[in-house]
C-alpha positions in Angstrom: 69.0 -39.8 -6.3 69.5 -40.0 -10.1 69.7 -37.4 -13.1 71.4 -35.6 -15.6 75.6 -34.6 -15.4 77.3 -32.1 -17.0 81.2 -31.8 -17.2 84.0 -30.4 -19.2 86.5 -33.1 -19.4 90.0 -33.4 -20.3 91.7 -36.9 -20.8 95.1 -37.0 -19.3 96.6 -39.7 -20.8 95.5 -41.8 -24.0 96.4 -45.3 -25.1 96.4 -45.6 -28.7 96.8 -49.4 -29.3 99.5 -51.0 -32.0 98.4 -49.9 -35.5 100.2 -51.2 -38.6 102.8 -53.1 -36.6 103.8 -49.5 -34.9 104.5 -50.3 -31.2 101.4 -48.7 -28.9 101.3 -45.0 -27.9 100.8 -43.4 -24.5 99.9 -39.6 -25.6 99.3 -36.6 -22.9 98.2 -34.2 -25.9 96.1 -30.7 -25.1 92.2 -31.7 -25.3 88.9 -30.7 -23.8 85.2 -31.8 -24.3 81.9 -31.4 -23.1 80.4 -34.6 -21.3 76.7 -35.3 -20.7 75.9 -38.3 -18.7 73.5 -40.0 -16.2 74.3 -39.5 -12.6 74.1 -42.4 -10.0 74.3 -41.1 -6.2 73.9 -43.2 -3.1 74.3 -41.9 0.0 75.0 -43.2 3.5 73.3 -41.6 6.5 75.0 -42.3 10.0 74.3 -41.0 13.3 76.4 -41.0 16.6 75.0 -39.9 19.9 77.4 -38.2 22.5 77.3 -39.1 27.0 75.4 -36.0 26.6 72.9 -37.5 24.8 73.4 -35.0 22.1 73.2 -36.5 18.4 75.9 -35.6 15.4 74.9 -37.1 11.8 77.5 -37.5 8.7 76.6 -37.5 5.4 78.6 -39.7 3.0 78.4 -40.2 -0.7 79.4 -41.9 -3.5 78.4 -41.3 -7.0 78.9 -42.9 -10.7 78.1 -42.0 -13.9 78.1 -42.8 -17.7 77.7 -40.7 -20.7 79.5 -39.6 -23.9 81.5 -36.5 -24.8 83.0 -34.5 -27.8 85.3 -32.1 -27.9 88.4 -30.2 -29.8 91.7 -31.2 -28.8 95.8 -31.6 -30.7 97.5 -34.6 -31.3 100.8 -35.3 -33.0 101.2 -35.5 -37.1 104.7 -36.8 -37.8 106.5 -39.0 -39.6 105.5 -42.2 -37.5 101.7 -41.5 -37.2 101.9 -41.2 -40.7 104.3 -44.4 -41.6 106.8 -42.1 -43.1 104.4 -40.7 -45.7 104.9 -37.0 -44.3 108.2 -35.5 -43.4 106.1 -32.7 -41.3 106.2 -32.2 -37.7 103.6 -30.5 -36.2 100.5 -30.8 -34.0 97.5 -31.0 -35.8 93.7 -30.1 -34.4 91.3 -32.8 -33.7 87.7 -33.6 -32.9 87.1 -36.7 -30.1 84.6 -37.9 -29.7 83.5 -41.2 -27.3 82.1 -42.5 -24.1 83.3 -42.6 -20.3 82.3 -43.8 -16.9 83.1 -41.4 -13.9 83.4 -42.1 -10.4 82.1 -39.1 -8.9 83.7 -36.9 -5.9 81.8 -33.5 -4.5 83.7 -31.7 -6.9 86.3 -33.5 -9.7 85.3 -37.1 -11.3 87.5 -39.6 -12.5 86.9 -42.1 -14.8 87.8 -44.3 -17.9 87.1 -43.4 -21.7 87.3 -45.4 -24.7 87.1 -42.5 -27.6 88.0 -41.9 -31.4 90.1 -38.8 -32.5 89.2 -37.3 -36.1 92.2 -34.8 -37.5 90.7 -32.1 -38.9 93.2 -31.2 -42.1 94.5 -32.8 -45.4 96.9 -35.2 -43.9 93.5 -37.2 -42.1 94.0 -39.4 -44.8 97.4 -40.8 -43.8 97.3 -40.3 -40.6 97.1 -43.9 -39.2 95.0 -43.1 -35.6 91.8 -41.6 -37.9 88.8 -42.8 -36.3 90.6 -45.6 -34.7 89.8 -46.1 -30.8 91.9 -45.0 -27.5 91.2 -46.0 -24.1 92.3 -42.9 -21.5 92.4 -41.7 -18.1 89.7 -38.7 -17.7 89.2 -35.7 -15.4 85.9 -33.6 -14.8 85.0 -30.8 -13.5 80.8 -30.3 -12.8 78.8 -28.0 -14.5 75.6 -28.1 -12.9 
């Protein structure tokens, strides 16, 4: 079976590669996104006959999907993430976008994402991660 999959997702961890000689970062900041992808379901039906001739059936499902996401998030803005161009330390608002691939269960889905963050304030010009790619571990909850 194939079809459109709509989820609400969050990236539990983002790995940001090294930028400008600074060490790579692993972040766990708050974020949420809407995800839309194409889902592929594979079903396996097995049956068993007991000694009395009664038959029981078991259905197992494995699914995966690939799609796109976008939504709001937060990120630290500080001297480290601006190459000391600001002394302020705060969590800035971002919009995140990207692509993700999920393995699905009945209720939740788990996967990997490749994304980009866009800081939404005046410090976007000095934030070293503006439009730089990250890789993350994502979790989704089905809407459909």
